[in-house]
N, CA, C and O atoms as CSV, one atom per row, in Angstrom:
chain,resi,resn,atom,element,x,y,z
A,1,MET,N,N,0.847,-1.170,0.000
A,1,MET,CA,C,0.000,0.000,0.000
A,1,MET,C,C,0.894,1.235,0.000
A,1,MET,O,O,1.717,1.406,0.899
A,2,SER,N,N,0.737,2.088,-0.994
A,2,SER,CA,C,1.583,3.263,-1.093
A,2,SER,C,C,1.151,4.312,-0.064
A,2,SER,O,O,-0.034,4.472,0.226
A,3,LYS,N,N,2.119,5.002,0.464
A,3,LYS,CA,C,1.848,6.019,1.470
A,3,LYS,C,C,1.808,7.384,0.812
A,3,LYS,O,O,2.723,8.192,0.970
A,4,ILE,N,N,0.724,7.635,0.065
A,4,ILE,CA,C,0.529,8.905,-0.631
A,4,ILE,C,C,-0.871,9.397,-0.308
A,4,ILE,O,O,-1.832,8.633,-0.394
A,5,CYS,N,N,-0.996,10.661,0.061
A,5,CYS,CA,C,-2.302,11.255,0.317
A,5,CYS,C,C,-3.015,11.441,-1.015
A,5,CYS,O,O,-2.436,11.972,-1.964
A,6,GLN,N,N,-4.280,11.002,-1.088
A,6,GLN,CA,C,-5.008,11.058,-2.346
A,6,GLN,C,C,-5.503,12.461,-2.673
A,6,GLN,O,O,-5.905,12.708,-3.810
A,7,ILE,N,N,-5.490,13.376,-1.733
A,7,ILE,CA,C,-5.951,14.734,-2.000
A,7,ILE,C,C,-4.782,15.694,-2.152
A,7,ILE,O,O,-4.700,16.405,-3.154
A,8,SER,N,N,-3.881,15.732,-1.185
A,8,SER,CA,C,-2.784,16.704,-1.242
A,8,SER,C,C,-1.578,16.205,-2.024
A,8,SER,O,O,-0.781,17.011,-2.505
A,9,GLY,N,N,-1.429,14.883,-2.161
A,9,GLY,CA,C,-0.282,14.342,-2.879
A,9,GLY,C,C,0.975,14.230,-2.040
A,9,GLY,O,O,2.045,13.915,-2.560
A,10,LYS,N,N,0.853,14.485,-0.740
A,10,LYS,CA,C,2.026,14.343,0.128
A,10,LYS,C,C,2.478,12.900,0.131
A,10,LYS,O,O,1.657,11.985,0.073
A,11,ARG,N,N,3.796,12.692,0.199
A,11,ARG,CA,C,4.342,11.337,0.212
A,11,ARG,C,C,5.500,11.257,1.180
A,11,ARG,O,O,5.918,12.262,1.755
A,12,VAL,N,N,6.012,10.064,1.354
A,12,VAL,CA,C,7.117,9.807,2.276
A,12,VAL,C,C,8.354,10.570,1.814
A,12,VAL,O,O,8.649,10.635,0.621
A,13,MET,N,N,9.079,11.153,2.787
A,13,MET,CA,C,10.339,11.834,2.481
A,13,MET,C,C,11.490,11.029,3.071
A,13,MET,O,O,11.297,10.244,4.000
A,14,PHE,N,N,12.669,11.224,2.535
A,14,PHE,CA,C,13.860,10.530,3.018
A,14,PHE,C,C,14.893,11.549,3.457
A,14,PHE,O,O,14.970,12.651,2.914
A,15,GLY,N,N,15.688,11.166,4.452
A,15,GLY,CA,C,16.720,12.052,4.961
A,15,GLY,C,C,17.792,11.258,5.663
A,15,GLY,O,O,17.970,10.069,5.400
A,16,ASN,N,N,18.503,11.913,6.556
A,16,ASN,CA,C,19.611,11.282,7.261
A,16,ASN,C,C,19.400,11.319,8.760
A,16,ASN,O,O,18.930,12.319,9.303
A,17,ASN,N,N,19.750,10.216,9.439
A,17,ASN,CA,C,19.993,10.257,10.872
A,17,ASN,C,C,21.419,10.750,11.036
A,17,ASN,O,O,22.332,10.226,10.398
A,18,VAL,N,N,21.622,11.743,11.878
A,18,VAL,CA,C,22.966,12.288,12.082
A,18,VAL,C,C,23.339,12.067,13.538
A,18,VAL,O,O,22.676,12.566,14.447
A,19,SER,N,N,24.422,11.305,13.750
A,19,SER,CA,C,24.855,11.010,15.116
A,19,SER,C,C,25.718,12.150,15.654
A,19,SER,O,O,26.024,13.107,14.944
A,20,LYS,N,N,26.096,12.026,16.909
A,20,LYS,CA,C,26.953,13.050,17.521
A,20,LYS,C,C,28.310,13.113,16.827
A,20,LYS,O,O,28.938,14.171,16.778
A,21,ALA,N,N,28.762,11.976,16.289
A,21,ALA,CA,C,30.028,11.930,15.556
A,21,ALA,C,C,29.833,12.280,14.075
A,21,ALA,O,O,30.739,12.100,13.262
A,22,ILE,N,N,28.642,12.780,13.741
A,22,ILE,CA,C,28.268,13.188,12.383
A,22,ILE,C,C,28.346,12.026,11.388
A,22,ILE,O,O,28.674,12.227,10.218
A,23,ASN,N,N,28.042,10.809,11.859
A,23,ASN,CA,C,27.840,9.686,10.940
A,23,ASN,C,C,26.417,9.790,10.400
A,23,ASN,O,O,25.470,10.008,11.156
A,24,LYS,N,N,26.281,9.634,9.109
A,24,LYS,CA,C,24.971,9.782,8.488
A,24,LYS,C,C,24.467,8.437,7.974
A,24,LYS,O,O,25.165,7.747,7.232
A,25,THR,N,N,23.256,8.073,8.371
A,25,THR,CA,C,22.593,6.885,7.843
A,25,THR,C,C,21.218,7.307,7.341
A,25,THR,O,O,20.594,8.207,7.902
A,26,ARG,N,N,20.752,6.655,6.288
A,26,ARG,CA,C,19.480,7.038,5.681
A,26,ARG,C,C,18.311,6.639,6.582
A,26,ARG,O,O,18.348,5.616,7.266
A,27,ARG,N,N,17.289,7.467,6.561
A,27,ARG,CA,C,16.067,7.192,7.297
A,27,ARG,C,C,14.888,7.672,6.478
A,27,ARG,O,O,15.057,8.314,5.441
A,28,ARG,N,N,13.696,7.361,6.947
A,28,ARG,CA,C,12.503,7.730,6.195
A,28,ARG,C,C,11.534,8.471,7.113
A,28,ARG,O,O,11.322,8.071,8.258
A,29,PHE,N,N,10.955,9.541,6.607
A,29,PHE,CA,C,9.968,10.337,7.326
A,29,PHE,C,C,8.593,9.956,6.790
A,29,PHE,O,O,8.212,10.385,5.701
A,30,ASP,N,N,7.841,9.150,7.551
A,30,ASP,CA,C,6.504,8.747,7.119
A,30,ASP,C,C,5.508,9.876,7.381
A,30,ASP,O,O,5.690,10.687,8.289
A,31,ILE,N,N,4.445,9.911,6.562
A,31,ILE,CA,C,3.394,10.895,6.766
A,31,ILE,C,C,2.322,10.288,7.661
A,31,ILE,O,O,2.236,9.068,7.796
A,32,ASN,N,N,1.517,11.131,8.265
A,32,ASN,CA,C,0.449,10.698,9.163
A,32,ASN,C,C,-0.789,10.409,8.315
A,32,ASN,O,O,-1.647,11.274,8.143
A,33,LEU,N,N,-0.875,9.186,7.787
A,33,LEU,CA,C,-1.909,8.810,6.833
A,33,LEU,C,C,-3.048,8.078,7.534
A,33,LEU,O,O,-2.817,7.204,8.370
A,34,VAL,N,N,-4.296,8.449,7.180
A,34,VAL,CA,C,-5.490,7.861,7.769
A,34,VAL,C,C,-6.406,7.395,6.645
A,34,VAL,O,O,-6.651,8.141,5.697
A,35,LYS,N,N,-6.916,6.164,6.743
A,35,LYS,CA,C,-7.901,5.670,5.786
A,35,LYS,C,C,-9.282,5.962,6.353
A,35,LYS,O,O,-9.620,5.488,7.438
A,36,LYS,N,N,-10.091,6.745,5.622
A,36,LYS,CA,C,-11.341,7.258,6.168
A,36,LYS,C,C,-12.432,7.220,5.114
A,36,LYS,O,O,-12.173,7.456,3.934
A,37,ARG,N,N,-13.672,6.920,5.546
A,37,ARG,CA,C,-14.837,6.942,4.661
A,37,ARG,C,C,-15.562,8.271,4.811
A,37,ARG,O,O,-15.769,8.754,5.924
A,38,PHE,N,N,-15.950,8.861,3.677
A,38,PHE,CA,C,-16.685,10.119,3.673
A,38,PHE,C,C,-17.973,9.942,2.888
A,38,PHE,O,O,-17.999,9.230,1.884
A,39,PHE,N,N,-19.051,10.591,3.342
A,39,PHE,CA,C,-20.311,10.572,2.616
A,39,PHE,C,C,-20.425,11.862,1.819
A,39,PHE,O,O,-20.291,12.954,2.371
A,40,ILE,N,N,-20.675,11.733,0.510
A,40,ILE,CA,C,-20.845,12.894,-0.366
A,40,ILE,C,C,-22.343,13.050,-0.617
A,40,ILE,O,O,-22.927,12.252,-1.350
A,41,PRO,N,N,-22.982,14.075,-0.016
A,41,PRO,CA,C,-24.442,14.185,-0.135
A,41,PRO,C,C,-24.924,14.522,-1.547
A,41,PRO,O,O,-26.016,14.106,-1.932
A,42,GLU,N,N,-24.134,15.267,-2.328
A,42,GLU,CA,C,-24.551,15.622,-3.682
A,42,GLU,C,C,-24.674,14.397,-4.581
A,42,GLU,O,O,-25.561,14.325,-5.432
A,43,GLN,N,N,-23.773,13.433,-4.383
A,43,GLN,CA,C,-23.778,12.221,-5.200
A,43,GLN,C,C,-24.453,11.052,-4.492
A,43,GLN,O,O,-24.638,9.989,-5.084
A,44,ASN,N,N,-24.824,11.246,-3.220
A,44,ASN,CA,C,-25.499,10.240,-2.394
A,44,ASN,C,C,-24.715,8.922,-2.359
A,44,ASN,O,O,-25.274,7.847,-2.577
A,45,LYS,N,N,-23.393,9.030,-2.076
A,45,LYS,CA,C,-22.576,7.819,-1.984
A,45,LYS,C,C,-21.433,8.017,-1.005
A,45,LYS,O,O,-21.083,9.141,-0.644
A,46,TRP,N,N,-20.858,6.890,-0.583
A,46,TRP,CA,C,-19.712,6.870,0.318
A,46,TRP,C,C,-18.437,6.707,-0.501
A,46,TRP,O,O,-18.425,5.993,-1.503
A,47,VAL,N,N,-17.354,7.375,-0.070
A,47,VAL,CA,C,-16.055,7.284,-0.726
A,47,VAL,C,C,-15.005,7.027,0.340
A,47,VAL,O,O,-14.990,7.697,1.372
A,48,THR,N,N,-14.127,6.062,0.099
A,48,THR,CA,C,-13.022,5.781,1.018
A,48,THR,C,C,-11.760,6.428,0.461
A,48,THR,O,O,-11.375,6.182,-0.682
A,49,LEU,N,N,-11.123,7.258,1.282
A,49,LEU,CA,C,-9.916,7.976,0.866
A,49,LEU,C,C,-8.809,7.762,1.884
A,49,LEU,O,O,-9.071,7.577,3.072
A,50,LYS,N,N,-7.563,7.787,1.409
A,50,LYS,CA,C,-6.397,7.811,2.280
A,50,LYS,C,C,-5.899,9.246,2.317
A,50,LYS,O,O,-5.378,9.749,1.321
A,51,VAL,N,N,-6.055,9.910,3.458
A,51,VAL,CA,C,-5.698,11.319,3.583
A,51,VAL,C,C,-4.780,11.519,4.777
A,51,VAL,O,O,-4.767,10.714,5.709
A,52,THR,N,N,-4.017,12.597,4.738
A,52,THR,CA,C,-3.165,12.945,5.875
A,52,THR,C,C,-4.017,13.617,6.945
A,52,THR,O,O,-5.137,14.053,6.682
A,53,ALA,N,N,-3.476,13.692,8.140
A,53,ALA,CA,C,-4.200,14.299,9.246
A,53,ALA,C,C,-4.446,15.783,8.985
A,53,ALA,O,O,-5.479,16.311,9.398
A,54,SER,N,N,-3.526,16.465,8.313
A,54,SER,CA,C,-3.724,17.882,8.012
A,54,SER,C,C,-4.865,18.085,7.022
A,54,SER,O,O,-5.621,19.048,7.150
A,55,VAL,N,N,-5.006,17.201,6.042
A,55,VAL,CA,C,-6.119,17.281,5.093
A,55,VAL,C,C,-7.430,16.935,5.796
A,55,VAL,O,O,-8.474,17.497,5.468
A,56,LEU,N,N,-7.384,16.025,6.749
A,56,LEU,CA,C,-8.576,15.672,7.514
A,56,LEU,C,C,-9.087,16.878,8.297
A,56,LEU,O,O,-10.297,17.076,8.409
A,57,LYS,N,N,-8.179,17.681,8.835
A,57,LYS,CA,C,-8.570,18.902,9.525
A,57,LYS,C,C,-9.202,19.899,8.553
A,57,LYS,O,O,-10.157,20.592,8.905
A,58,THR,N,N,-8.672,19.969,7.339
A,58,THR,CA,C,-9.233,20.858,6.317
A,58,THR,C,C,-10.632,20.397,5.912
A,58,THR,O,O,-11.522,21.223,5.709
A,59,ILE,N,N,-10.829,19.083,5.794
A,59,ILE,CA,C,-12.147,18.551,5.458
A,59,ILE,C,C,-13.136,18.852,6.577
A,59,ILE,O,O,-14.286,19.194,6.300
A,60,ASN,N,N,-12.717,18.733,7.825
A,60,ASN,CA,C,-13.601,19.060,8.946
A,60,ASN,C,C,-13.965,20.539,8.962
A,60,ASN,O,O,-15.064,20.904,9.382
A,61,LYS,N,N,-13.057,21.386,8.511
A,61,LYS,CA,C,-13.296,22.822,8.519
A,61,LYS,C,C,-14.173,23.252,7.341
A,61,LYS,O,O,-15.149,23.978,7.533
A,62,ASN,N,N,-13.833,22.807,6.114
A,62,ASN,CA,C,-14.505,23.291,4.914
A,62,ASN,C,C,-15.576,22.359,4.381
A,62,ASN,O,O,-16.461,22.799,3.648
A,63,GLY,N,N,-15.517,21.088,4.730
A,63,GLY,CA,C,-16.465,20.111,4.216
A,63,GLY,C,C,-15.862,19.312,3.071
A,63,GLY,O,O,-15.007,19.809,2.339
A,64,ILE,N,N,-16.313,18.064,2.921
A,64,ILE,CA,C,-15.754,17.173,1.903
A,64,ILE,C,C,-16.088,17.658,0.499
A,64,ILE,O,O,-15.281,17.499,-0.416
A,65,SER,N,N,-17.268,18.249,0.316
A,65,SER,CA,C,-17.664,18.705,-1.021
A,65,SER,C,C,-16.759,19.824,-1.517
A,65,SER,O,O,-16.376,19.843,-2.687
A,66,GLU,N,N,-16.419,20.745,-0.642
A,66,GLU,CA,C,-15.556,21.870,-1.033
A,66,GLU,C,C,-14.146,21.395,-1.348
A,66,GLU,O,O,-13.529,21.868,-2.303
A,67,VAL,N,N,-13.633,20.468,-0.557
A,67,VAL,CA,C,-12.276,19.952,-0.779
A,67,VAL,C,C,-12.209,19.176,-2.089
A,67,VAL,O,O,-11.240,19.300,-2.838
A,68,LEU,N,N,-13.244,18.368,-2.371
A,68,LEU,CA,C,-13.267,17.617,-3.627
A,68,LEU,C,C,-13.465,18.536,-4.825
A,68,LEU,O,O,-12.959,18.252,-5.911
A,69,ARG,N,N,-14.191,19.629,-4.642
A,69,ARG,CA,C,-14.382,20.593,-5.731
A,69,ARG,C,C,-13.048,21.229,-6.130
A,69,ARG,O,O,-12.818,21.502,-7.308
A,70,LYS,N,N,-12.173,21.462,-5.155
A,70,LYS,CA,C,-10.854,22.033,-5.453
A,70,LYS,C,C,-9.937,21.003,-6.111
A,70,LYS,O,O,-9.017,21.374,-6.840
A,71,ASN,N,N,-10.178,19.712,-5.862
A,71,ASN,CA,C,-9.387,18.631,-6.454
A,71,ASN,C,C,-10.298,17.817,-7.358
A,71,ASN,O,O,-10.691,16.707,-6.999
A,72,LYS,N,N,-10.632,18.338,-8.496
A,72,LYS,CA,C,-11.617,17.708,-9.394
A,72,LYS,C,C,-11.152,16.401,-9.981
A,72,LYS,O,O,-11.983,15.599,-10.406
A,73,ASN,N,N,-9.846,16.150,-10.024
A,73,ASN,CA,C,-9.335,14.931,-10.629
A,73,ASN,C,C,-9.557,13.694,-9.756
A,73,ASN,O,O,-9.293,12.577,-10.202
A,74,LEU,N,N,-10.036,13.870,-8.524
A,74,LEU,CA,C,-10.159,12.744,-7.600
A,74,LEU,C,C,-11.396,11.893,-7.878
A,74,LEU,O,O,-11.280,10.682,-8.068
A,75,ILE,N,N,-12.574,12.506,-7.903
A,75,ILE,CA,C,-13.829,11.783,-8.092
A,75,ILE,C,C,-14.430,12.198,-9.443
A,75,ILE,O,O,-14.725,13.373,-9.657
A,76,LYS,N,N,-14.604,11.255,-10.326
A,76,LYS,CA,C,-15.073,11.576,-11.669
A,76,LYS,C,C,-16.531,11.263,-11.888
A,76,LYS,O,O,-17.104,11.739,-12.868
A,77,ASP,N,N,-17.171,10.479,-11.018
A,77,ASP,CA,C,-18.582,10.099,-11.185
A,77,ASP,C,C,-19.512,11.208,-10.769
A,77,ASP,O,O,-20.731,11.053,-10.846
């Protein structure tokens, strides 16, 4: 399962662990991804999306319809 937000497009980043002796080893920064079901009243259906916690806060603030309207490429039906 890929760790990519379906609305914002955020994905996993990579960087370095840096020790006190400045030894560098690769590490990965995972995103805070949540799988959530949303009801779209205009289309009268449920949609399951993988979104980050920050996008979830935006959906709670503006509503799922407004967020999907800004990202028209997500739902085509």
